[in-house]
N, CA, C and O atoms as a Tinker XYZ file with bonds, in Angstrom:
   416  protein
     1  N    -19.460000    2.221000  -21.038000    73     2
     2  CA   -18.906000    2.269000  -19.995000    64     1     3
     3  C    -16.899000    2.707000  -20.566000    63     2     4     5
     4  O    -15.941000    3.361000  -20.155000    81     3
     5  N    -17.235000    1.905000  -21.586000    73     3     6
     6  CA   -15.674000    1.459000  -22.544000    64     5     7
     7  C    -15.534000    3.423000  -23.040000    63     6     8     9
     8  O    -14.730000    4.329000  -22.820000    81     7
     9  N    -16.360000    3.321000  -23.512000    73     7    10
    10  CA   -16.158000    5.277000  -24.442000    64     9    11
    11  C    -16.144000    6.269000  -23.302000    63    10    12    13
    12  O    -15.106000    6.838000  -22.964000    81    11
    13  N    -17.434000    6.490000  -22.652000    73    11    14
    14  CA   -16.946000    7.010000  -21.574000    64    13    15
    15  C    -15.523000    7.203000  -20.662000    63    14    16    17
    16  O    -15.166000    8.217000  -20.061000    81    15
    17  N    -14.807000    5.846000  -20.763000    73    15    18
    18  CA   -13.259000    5.873000  -20.142000    64    17    19
    19  C    -12.581000    6.606000  -21.063000    63    18    20    21
    20  O    -12.113000    7.729000  -20.873000    81    19
    21  N    -12.516000    5.799000  -22.325000    73    19    22
    22  CA   -12.095000    6.508000  -23.596000    64    21    23
    23  C    -12.153000    7.979000  -23.324000    63    22    24    25
    24  O    -11.150000    8.448000  -22.786000    81    23
    25  N    -13.378000    8.993000  -23.662000    73    23    26
    26  CA   -13.722000   10.137000  -23.553000    64    25    27
    27  C    -12.878000   10.756000  -22.586000    63    26    28    29
    28  O    -12.163000   11.630000  -23.074000    81    27
    29  N    -12.698000   10.501000  -20.937000    73    27    30
    30  CA   -12.492000   11.450000  -20.513000    64    29    31
    31  C    -11.138000   11.265000  -20.301000    63    30    32    33
    32  O    -10.557000   12.235000  -19.815000    81    31
    33  N    -10.349000   10.080000  -20.582000    73    31    34
    34  CA    -9.089000   10.317000  -20.480000    64    33    35
    35  C     -8.616000   11.442000  -22.364000    63    34    36    37
    36  O     -7.978000   12.484000  -22.216000    81    35
    37  N     -8.771000   11.279000  -22.918000    73    35    38
    38  CA    -8.649000   11.613000  -24.102000    64    37    39
    39  C     -8.773000   13.206000  -24.041000    63    38    40    41
    40  O     -7.991000   14.071000  -24.437000    81    39
    41  N    -10.146000   13.314000  -23.347000    73    39    42
    42  CA    -9.979000   15.084000  -22.494000    64    41    43
    43  C     -9.463000   15.285000  -21.459000    63    42    44    45
    44  O    -10.044000   16.188000  -20.856000    81    43
    45  N     -8.751000   14.937000  -21.010000    73    43    46
    46  CA    -7.544000   14.614000  -19.500000    64    45    47
    47  C     -6.780000   15.053000  -20.386000    63    46    48    49
    48  O     -6.606000   16.271000  -20.420000    81    47
    49  N     -6.003000   14.071000  -21.503000    73    47    50
    50  CA    -4.591000   14.649000  -21.699000    64    49    51
    51  C     -4.709000   15.553000  -22.353000    63    50    52    53
    52  O     -3.768000   16.344000  -22.289000    81    51
    53  N     -5.919000   15.935000  -23.337000    73    51    54
    54  CA    -6.081000   17.641000  -24.060000    64    53    55
    55  C     -6.028000   18.692000  -23.320000    63    54    56    57
    56  O     -5.556000   19.747000  -23.742000    81    55
    57  N     -6.595000   18.517000  -21.890000    73    55    58
    58  CA    -7.041000   19.899000  -20.944000    64    57    59
    59  C     -4.978000   19.973000  -20.703000    63    58    60    61
    60  O     -4.459000   21.061000  -20.954000    81    59
    61  N     -4.224000   19.023000  -20.330000    73    59    62
    62  CA    -3.097000   19.239000  -19.427000    64    61    63
    63  C     -2.482000   19.546000  -20.641000    63    62    64    65
    64  O     -1.617000   20.405000  -20.470000    81    63
    65  N     -2.611000   19.103000  -22.059000    73    63    66
    66  CA    -1.455000   19.756000  -22.684000    64    65    67
    67  C     -1.865000   20.931000  -22.889000    63    66    68    69
    68  O     -1.109000   21.809000  -22.472000    81    67
    69  N     -2.814000   21.264000  -23.393000    73    67    70
    70  CA    -3.385000   22.858000  -23.314000    64    69    71
    71  C     -3.296000   23.646000  -22.131000    63    70    72    73
    72  O     -3.965000   24.659000  -22.333000    81    71
    73  N     -2.724000   23.670000  -20.842000    73    71    74
    74  CA    -2.272000   23.872000  -19.983000    64    73    75
    75  C     -0.862000   24.363000  -20.166000    63    74    76    77
    76  O     -0.423000   25.476000  -19.876000    81    75
    77  N     -0.166000   23.243000  -20.748000    73    75    78
    78  CA     1.233000   23.119000  -20.043000    64    77    79
    79  C      1.467000   24.218000  -21.177000    63    78    80    81
    80  O      2.431000   24.930000  -20.897000    81    79
    81  N      0.702000   24.625000  -22.665000    73    79    82
    82  CA     1.310000   24.822000  -23.468000    64    81    83
    83  C      0.790000   26.895000  -23.017000    63    82    84    85
    84  O      0.903000   27.910000  -23.705000    81    83
    85  N      0.478000   26.769000  -22.196000    73    83    86
    86  CA    -0.686000   27.762000  -22.001000    64    85    87
    87  C      0.778000   28.568000  -20.660000    63    86    88    89
    88  O      1.194000   29.725000  -20.715000    81    87
    89  N      1.118000   27.735000  -19.868000    73    87    90
    90  CA     1.802000   28.120000  -19.019000    64    89    91
    91  C      3.586000   27.913000  -19.275000    63    90    92    93
    92  O      4.492000   28.216000  -18.499000    81    91
    93  N      3.635000   27.569000  -20.034000    73    91    94
    94  CA     4.823000   27.190000  -20.820000    64    93    95
    95  C      5.524000   25.857000  -19.798000    63    94    96    97
    96  O      6.569000   25.832000  -19.147000    81    95
    97  N      4.345000   24.719000  -20.017000    73    95    98
    98  CA     5.383000   23.642000  -18.142000    64    97    99
    99  C      5.272000   22.838000  -18.398000    63    98   100   101
   100  O      4.202000   22.801000  -19.006000    81    99
   101  N      5.901000   21.522000  -18.361000    73    99   102
   102  CA     5.134000   20.245000  -18.424000    64   101   103
   103  C      4.039000   19.623000  -17.605000    63   102   104   105
   104  O      3.859000   19.920000  -16.424000    81   103
   105  N      3.302000   18.738000  -18.274000    73   103   106
   106  CA     2.823000   18.511000  -17.002000    64   105   107
   107  C      2.016000   16.951000  -17.950000    63   106   108   109
   108  O      1.847000   16.651000  -19.132000    81   107
   109  N      1.668000   16.220000  -16.410000    73   107   110
   110  CA     1.566000   15.219000  -15.924000    64   109   111
   111  C      0.914000   14.090000  -16.012000    63   110   112   113
   112  O      1.084000   13.737000  -14.845000    81   111
   113  N      0.191000   13.093000  -16.563000    73   111   114
   114  CA    -0.707000   12.601000  -16.306000    64   113   115
   115  C     -0.121000   10.425000  -15.573000    63   114   116   117
   116  O      0.931000    9.851000  -15.853000    81   115
   117  N     -0.872000   10.064000  -15.004000    73   115   118
   118  CA    -0.015000    9.836000  -14.073000    64   117   119
   119  C     -1.253000    7.345000  -14.304000    63   118   120   121
   120  O     -2.301000    7.045000  -14.877000    81   119
   121  N     -0.549000    6.739000  -13.750000    73   119   122
   122  CA    -2.013000    6.098000  -14.810000    64   121   123
   123  C     -1.445000    4.456000  -13.552000    63   122   124   125
   124  O     -1.130000    4.895000  -12.446000    81   123
   125  N     -1.350000    3.264000  -13.618000    73   123   126
   126  CA    -1.195000    2.417000  -12.981000    64   125   127
   127  C     -0.850000    1.145000  -14.069000    63   126   128   129
   128  O     -1.599000    1.158000  -15.046000    81   127
   129  N      0.073000    0.147000  -14.057000    73   127   130
   130  CA     0.224000   -1.240000  -14.729000    64   129   131
   131  C     -0.248000   -2.031000  -13.295000    63   130   132   133
   132  O      0.240000   -2.191000  -12.176000    81   131
   133  N     -1.829000   -2.534000  -14.202000    73   131   134
   134  CA    -1.926000   -4.439000  -13.320000    64   133   135
   135  C     -1.151000   -5.354000  -13.132000    63   134   136   137
   136  O     -0.017000   -5.225000  -13.594000    81   135
   137  N     -1.370000   -6.125000  -12.669000    73   135   138
   138  CA    -0.994000   -7.153000  -12.443000    64   137   139
   139  C      0.084000   -8.590000  -13.093000    63   138   140   141
   140  O      0.858000   -9.478000  -12.736000    81   139
   141  N     -0.603000   -7.956000  -14.309000    73   139   142
   142  CA    -0.166000   -8.766000  -15.782000    64   141   143
   143  C      0.593000   -7.526000  -16.478000    63   142   144   145
   144  O      0.506000   -7.621000  -17.703000    81   143
   145  N      1.168000   -6.618000  -16.140000    73   143   146
   146  CA     1.297000   -6.011000  -16.795000    64   145   147
   147  C      1.375000   -4.834000  -17.745000    63   146   148   149
   148  O      2.109000   -3.938000  -18.161000    81   147
   149  N     -0.068000   -5.490000  -17.854000    73   147   150
   150  CA    -0.314000   -3.686000  -18.665000    64   149   151
   151  C     -1.018000   -2.812000  -18.286000    63   150   152   153
   152  O     -1.889000   -3.005000  -17.438000    81   151
   153  N     -0.788000   -1.666000  -18.835000    73   151   154
   154  CA    -1.809000   -0.456000  -18.580000    64   153   155
   155  C     -3.313000   -0.344000  -18.266000    63   154   156   157
   156  O     -4.274000   -0.591000  -18.994000    81   155
   157  N     -3.276000    0.011000  -17.230000    73   155   158
   158  CA    -4.836000    0.070000  -16.164000    64   157   159
   159  C     -5.661000    1.020000  -18.007000    63   158   160   161
   160  O     -5.002000    1.499000  -18.930000    81   159
   161  N     -6.627000    0.974000  -17.924000    73   159   162
   162  CA    -8.206000    1.601000  -18.622000    64   161   163
   163  C     -7.737000    2.261000  -19.791000    63   162   164   165
   164  O     -7.159000    1.308000  -20.315000    81   163
   165  N     -7.590000    3.115000  -20.491000    73   163   166
   166  CA    -7.455000    2.970000  -22.179000    64   165   167
   167  C     -5.661000    3.146000  -22.615000    63   166   168   169
   168  O     -4.688000    3.666000  -22.069000    81   167
   169  N     -5.877000    2.491000  -23.734000    73   167   170
   170  CA    -4.077000    2.425000  -24.102000    64   169   171
   171  C     -3.852000    3.844000  -24.455000    63   170   172   173
   172  O     -2.752000    4.385000  -24.347000    81   171
   173  N     -5.219000    4.593000  -24.998000    73   171   174
   174  CA    -5.089000    6.184000  -25.546000    64   173   175
   175  C     -4.441000    7.579000  -24.337000    63   174   176   177
   176  O     -4.573000    8.782000  -24.561000    81   175
   177  N     -3.998000    7.183000  -23.532000    73   175   178
   178  CA    -3.394000    7.678000  -22.710000    64   177   179
   179  C     -1.722000    8.224000  -23.366000    63   178   180   181
   180  O     -1.102000    9.287000  -23.383000    81   179
   181  N     -1.366000    6.133000  -24.084000    73   179   182
   182  CA     0.014000    6.841000  -24.311000    64   181   183
   183  C      0.270000    7.175000  -26.133000    63   182   184   185
   184  O      1.450000    7.292000  -26.467000    81   183
   185  N     -0.853000    7.325000  -27.297000    73   183   186
   186  CA    -0.576000    8.037000  -28.050000    64   185   187
   187  C     -0.901000    9.143000  -27.941000    63   186   188   189
   188  O     -0.323000    9.836000  -28.778000    81   187
   189  N     -2.076000   10.123000  -26.820000    73   187   190
   190  CA    -1.568000   11.396000  -25.930000    64   189   191
   191  C     -0.545000   12.318000  -25.684000    63   190   192   193
   192  O     -0.358000   13.474000  -26.066000    81   191
   193  N      0.139000   11.474000  -24.887000    73   191   194
   194  CA     1.543000   12.590000  -24.499000    64   193   195
   195  C      2.641000   12.088000  -25.274000    63   194   196   197
   196  O      2.744000   11.128000  -26.038000    81   195
   197  N      3.431000   12.973000  -24.890000    73   195   198
   198  CA     5.043000   12.818000  -25.309000    64   197   199
   199  C      5.939000   11.759000  -24.822000    63   198   200   201
   200  O      6.872000   11.417000  -25.549000    81   199
   201  N      5.763000   11.185000  -23.645000    73   199   202
   202  CA     6.857000   10.775000  -22.918000    64   201   203
   203  C      6.627000    9.595000  -22.260000    63   202   204   205
   204  O      6.321000    9.848000  -21.095000    81   203
   205  N      6.636000    8.420000  -22.487000    73   203   206
   206  CA     5.422000    8.028000  -21.345000    64   205   207
   207  C      7.254000    6.734000  -20.272000    63   206   208   209
   208  O      8.170000    6.007000  -20.657000    81   207
   209  N      6.776000    7.200000  -19.088000    73   207   210
   210  CA     7.639000    6.145000  -17.942000    64   209   211
   211  C      7.455000    5.165000  -17.467000    63   210   212   213
   212  O      6.316000    5.201000  -17.001000    81   211
   213  N      7.861000    4.338000  -17.302000    73   211   214
   214  CA     7.635000    3.592000  -16.230000    64   213   215
   215  C      8.492000    3.182000  -14.343000    63   214   216   217
   216  O      9.489000    2.486000  -14.154000    81   215
   217  N      7.803000    3.771000  -13.474000    73   215   218
   218  CA     9.024000    2.827000  -12.073000    64   217   219
   219  C      8.421000    2.250000  -11.322000    63   218   220   221
   220  O      7.462000    2.454000  -10.577000    81   219
   221  N      9.440000    1.033000  -11.711000    73   219   222
   222  CA     9.476000   -0.771000  -11.047000    64   221   223
   223  C     10.520000   -0.656000  -10.145000    63   222   224   225
   224  O     11.607000   -0.085000  -10.057000    81   223
   225  N      9.731000   -1.482000   -9.435000    73   223   226
   226  CA    10.700000   -2.564000   -8.319000    64   225   227
   227  C     10.012000   -3.157000   -7.943000    63   226   228   229
   228  O      8.854000   -3.282000   -8.340000    81   227
   229  N     10.811000   -3.985000   -6.593000    73   227   230
   230  CA    10.292000   -4.671000   -6.424000    64   229   231
   231  C      9.592000   -4.782000   -4.816000    63   230   232   233
   232  O     10.614000   -4.539000   -4.173000    81   231
   233  N      8.649000   -4.964000   -3.903000    73   231   234
   234  CA     8.340000   -4.449000   -3.072000    64   233   235
   235  C      8.758000   -4.262000   -2.026000    63   234   236   237
   236  O      8.616000   -3.132000   -1.557000    81   235
   237  N      9.441000   -5.294000   -1.244000    73   235   238
   238  CA    10.445000   -5.228000   -0.599000    64   237   239
   239  C     11.619000   -4.925000   -0.405000    63   238   240   241
   240  O     12.304000   -5.290000    0.550000    81   239
   241  N     12.065000   -3.977000   -1.627000    73   239   242
   242  CA    13.179000   -3.765000   -2.412000    64   241   243
   243  C     12.876000   -2.188000   -2.038000    63   242   244   245
   244  O     11.778000   -1.645000   -1.910000    81   243
   245  N     14.436000   -1.522000   -1.879000    73   243   246
   246  CA    14.650000   -0.247000   -1.498000    64   245   247
   247  C     14.701000    0.235000   -2.999000    63   246   248   249
   248  O     14.559000    1.421000   -3.299000    81   247
   249  N     14.816000   -0.305000   -3.494000    73   247   250
   250  CA    15.438000   -0.077000   -5.227000    64   249   251
   251  C     14.838000    0.279000   -6.433000    63   250   252   253
   252  O     15.547000   -0.482000   -7.090000    81   251
   253  N     14.403000    0.596000   -6.950000    73   251   254
   254  CA    13.456000    1.498000   -7.773000    64   253   255
   255  C     14.023000    1.927000   -9.117000    63   254   256   257
   256  O     15.015000    2.653000   -9.169000    81   255
   257  N     13.275000    1.394000  -10.428000    73   255   258
   258  CA    14.300000    1.423000  -12.060000    64   257   259
   259  C     13.086000    2.535000  -12.592000    63   258   260   261
   260  O     11.907000    2.193000  -12.682000    81   259
   261  N     13.620000    4.046000  -12.958000    73   259   262
   262  CA    12.791000    4.193000  -13.508000    64   261   263
   263  C     13.235000    3.993000  -15.464000    63   262   264   265
   264  O     14.313000    3.860000  -16.043000    81   263
   265  N     12.123000    4.047000  -15.843000    73   263   266
   266  CA    12.338000    3.157000  -17.107000    64   265   267
   267  C     11.225000    3.688000  -18.270000    63   266   268   269
   268  O     10.016000    3.459000  -18.265000    81   267
   269  N     12.240000    4.713000  -19.583000    73   267   270
   270  CA    10.924000    4.825000  -20.613000    64   269   271
   271  C     10.927000    3.746000  -21.921000    63   270   272   273
   272  O     11.794000    3.081000  -22.488000    81   271
   273  N      9.681000    3.919000  -22.053000    73   271   274
   274  CA     9.541000    2.872000  -23.177000    64   273   275
   275  C      8.307000    3.929000  -24.375000    63   274   276   277
   276  O      7.500000    3.539000  -25.218000    81   275
   277  N      8.779000    5.672000  -23.799000    73   275   278
   278  CA     8.374000    6.412000  -25.234000    64   277   279
   279  C      8.968000    7.276000  -24.643000    63   278   280   281
   280  O      8.972000    7.596000  -23.454000    81   279
   281  N      9.728000    7.841000  -25.924000    73   279   282
   282  CA    10.520000    8.670000  -26.138000    64   281   283
   283  C     10.234000   10.008000  -27.571000    63   282   284   285
   284  O     11.168000   10.226000  -28.343000    81   283
   285  N      9.002000   10.705000  -27.721000    73   283   286
   286  CA     8.766000   11.164000  -29.042000    64   285   287
   287  C     10.066000   12.616000  -29.275000    63   286   288   289
   288  O      9.974000   13.535000  -30.089000    81   287
   289  N     11.568000   12.297000  -27.921000    73   287   290
   290  CA    11.911000   13.959000  -28.544000    64   289   291
   291  C     13.741000   12.866000  -28.207000    63   290   292   293
   292  O     14.078000   12.690000  -29.378000    81   291
   293  N     14.333000   12.506000  -27.748000    73   291   294
   294  CA    14.913000   11.476000  -27.212000    64   293   295
   295  C     15.235000    9.850000  -27.796000    63   294   296   297
   296  O     14.830000    9.553000  -28.920000    81   295
   297  N     15.800000    9.083000  -27.165000    73   295   298
   298  CA    15.734000    8.098000  -26.629000    64   297   299
   299  C     15.465000    7.079000  -25.751000    63   298   300   301
   300  O     15.591000    7.421000  -24.575000    81   299
   301  N     15.114000    5.866000  -25.945000    73   299   302
   302  CA    14.357000    5.153000  -24.857000    64   301   303
   303  C     16.085000    3.866000  -23.655000    63   302   304   305
   304  O     16.150000    3.435000  -22.504000    81   303
   305  N     16.718000    3.828000  -24.472000    73   303   306
   306  CA    17.338000    3.644000  -24.094000    64   305   307
   307  C     18.298000    3.677000  -22.617000    63   306   308   309
   308  O     19.138000    2.887000  -22.186000    81   307
   309  N     17.838000    4.762000  -22.165000    73   307   310
   310  CA    18.363000    4.494000  -20.675000    64   309   311
   311  C     17.518000    4.167000  -19.817000    63   310   312   313
   312  O     16.323000    4.038000  -20.080000    81   311
   313  N     18.164000    3.942000  -18.366000    73   311   314
   314  CA    17.540000    4.076000  -17.721000    64   313   315
   315  C     18.149000    4.450000  -16.546000    63   314   316   317
   316  O     19.372000    4.565000  -16.469000    81   315
   317  N     16.969000    4.764000  -15.088000    73   315   318
   318  CA    17.664000    6.111000  -14.369000    64   317   319
   319  C     17.292000    4.560000  -12.738000    63   318   320   321
   320  O     16.485000    3.637000  -12.852000    81   319
   321  N     18.156000    4.824000  -11.534000    73   319   322
   322  CA    18.286000    3.332000  -10.402000    64   321   323
   323  C     18.224000    4.683000   -9.533000    63   322   324   325
   324  O     18.903000    5.710000   -9.549000    81   323
   325  N     17.115000    4.251000   -8.762000    73   323   326
   326  CA    16.656000    4.972000   -7.491000    64   325   327
   327  C     16.591000    4.821000   -5.903000    63   326   328   329
   328  O     15.491000    4.324000   -5.658000    81   327
   329  N     17.236000    5.019000   -4.820000    73   327   330
   330  CA    17.466000    3.812000   -3.491000    64   329   331
   331  C     16.542000    5.168000   -2.946000    63   330   332   333
   332  O     16.804000    6.370000   -3.004000    81   331
   333  N     14.776000    4.085000   -2.129000    73   331   334
   334  CA    14.311000    4.614000   -0.987000    64   333   335
   335  C     14.687000    4.711000    0.496000    63   334   336   337
   336  O     14.512000    3.954000    1.450000    81   335
   337  N     15.548000    6.498000    0.281000    73   335   338
   338  CA    15.723000    6.568000    1.160000    64   337   339
   339  C     14.969000    7.633000    2.449000    63   338   340   341
   340  O     13.858000    8.122000    2.245000    81   339
   341  N     15.542000    7.829000    3.426000    73   339   342
   342  CA    14.711000    8.935000    4.835000    64   341   343
   343  C     14.344000   10.122000    3.811000    63   342   344   345
   344  O     13.128000   10.215000    3.648000    81   343
   345  N     14.903000   10.801000    3.279000    73   343   346
   346  CA    13.905000   11.911000    2.543000    64   345   347
   347  C     13.636000   11.774000    1.020000    63   346   348   349
   348  O     13.388000   12.706000    0.255000    81   347
   349  N     13.732000   10.368000    0.687000    73   347   350
   350  CA    12.570000    9.677000   -0.740000    64   349   351
   351  C     13.656000    9.893000   -0.786000    63   350   352   353
   352  O     14.565000   10.292000   -0.059000    81   351
   353  N     13.251000    9.162000   -3.058000    73   351   354
   354  CA    14.231000    8.615000   -3.956000    64   353   355
   355  C     15.220000    9.844000   -3.897000    63   354   356   357
   356  O     15.054000   11.049000   -3.711000    81   355
   357  N     16.407000    8.974000   -4.152000    73   355   358
   358  CA    17.621000    9.314000   -4.417000    64   357   359
   359  C     18.271000    8.875000   -5.074000    63   358   360   361
   360  O     18.517000    7.710000   -4.763000    81   359
   361  N     19.014000    9.397000   -6.399000    73   359   362
   362  CA    19.997000    9.172000   -7.590000    64   361   363
   363  C     20.940000    7.619000   -6.934000    63   362   364   365
   364  O     21.085000    7.684000   -5.714000    81   363
   365  N     21.504000    6.424000   -7.536000    73   363   366
   366  CA    22.277000    5.580000   -7.207000    64   365   367
   367  C     23.230000    6.247000   -7.722000    63   366   368   369
   368  O     22.808000    6.068000   -8.865000    81   367
   369  N     24.642000    7.191000   -7.973000    73   367   370
   370  CA    25.129000    7.347000   -8.453000    64   369   371
   371  C     25.847000    6.614000   -9.825000    63   370   372   373
   372  O     25.478000    7.047000  -10.917000    81   371
   373  N     26.950000    5.423000   -9.795000    73   371   374
   374  CA    26.798000    4.508000   -9.579000    64   373   375
   375  C     26.674000    3.136000   -9.788000    63   374   376   377
   376  O     27.281000    2.146000   -9.380000    81   375
   377  N     25.590000    3.365000  -10.642000    73   375   378
   378  CA    24.563000    1.355000  -10.906000    64   377   379
   379  C     25.388000    0.779000  -10.790000    63   378   380   381
   380  O     25.570000    0.166000   -9.738000    81   379
   381  N     26.387000    0.711000  -11.977000    73   379   382
   382  CA    27.269000   -0.403000  -12.513000    64   381   383
   383  C     28.234000   -0.460000  -11.083000    63   382   384   385
   384  O     29.215000   -1.176000  -11.280000    81   383
   385  N     28.214000   -0.181000  -10.417000    73   383   386
   386  CA    29.132000   -0.716000   -9.043000    64   385   387
   387  C     28.123000   -1.212000   -7.595000    63   386   388   389
   388  O     28.282000   -1.740000   -6.494000    81   387
   389  N     27.468000   -0.872000   -8.107000    73   387   390
   390  CA    26.625000   -1.021000   -6.968000    64   389   391
   391  C     26.351000   -2.312000   -6.816000    63   390   392   393
   392  O     26.955000   -2.935000   -7.690000    81   391
   393  N     25.433000   -3.354000   -5.795000    73   391   394
   394  CA    25.333000   -4.979000   -5.604000    64   393   395
   395  C     23.646000   -4.328000   -5.477000    63   394   396   397
   396  O     23.167000   -3.725000   -4.518000    81   395
   397  N     23.263000   -4.535000   -6.230000    73   395   398
   398  CA    21.488000   -5.174000   -5.919000    64   397   399
   399  C     21.172000   -6.947000   -5.579000    63   398   400   401
   400  O     21.835000   -7.922000   -5.934000    81   399
   401  N     20.084000   -6.888000   -4.878000    73   399   402
   402  CA    19.634000   -7.768000   -4.562000    64   401   403
   403  C     19.099000   -8.760000   -5.169000    63   402   404   405
   404  O     18.603000   -8.434000   -6.247000    81   403
   405  N     19.003000   -9.840000   -4.902000    73   403   406
   406  CA    18.939000  -10.667000   -6.755000    64   405   407
   407  C     17.578000  -11.086000   -6.219000    63   406   408   409
   408  O     17.155000  -11.607000   -5.186000    81   407
   409  N     16.845000  -10.430000   -7.886000    73   407   410
   410  CA    14.595000  -10.794000   -7.841000    64   409   411
   411  C     14.825000  -11.699000   -8.324000    63   410   412   413
   412  O     15.793000  -12.087000   -8.977000    81   411
   413  N     13.234000  -12.440000   -7.807000    73   411   414
   414  CA    13.119000  -13.446000   -8.100000    64   413   415
   415  C     11.917000  -14.277000   -7.185000    63   414   416
   416  O     11.673000  -15.461000   -7.416000    81   415
């Protein structure tokens, strides 16, 4: 079973990459993180892709952080702060001046 998951993940990553090169567009492969904080399934996906982003937030908070943990083309020292509104996630323009609920 583990071999099949590894092979499937590699094939999906390769097909997404091929399609992106042919169509001259970005491709997205999504996954999820377990309660323990590990990427579910084989970690091979992290090695195939150019960028790894985590969208994080507390269950009952309207705010989400978009954090980059891998970027072949630039810095990983920035985060995006978003708030869930009726029309979807909206960027928080000046998060430094915004008061966020305490977590924990």
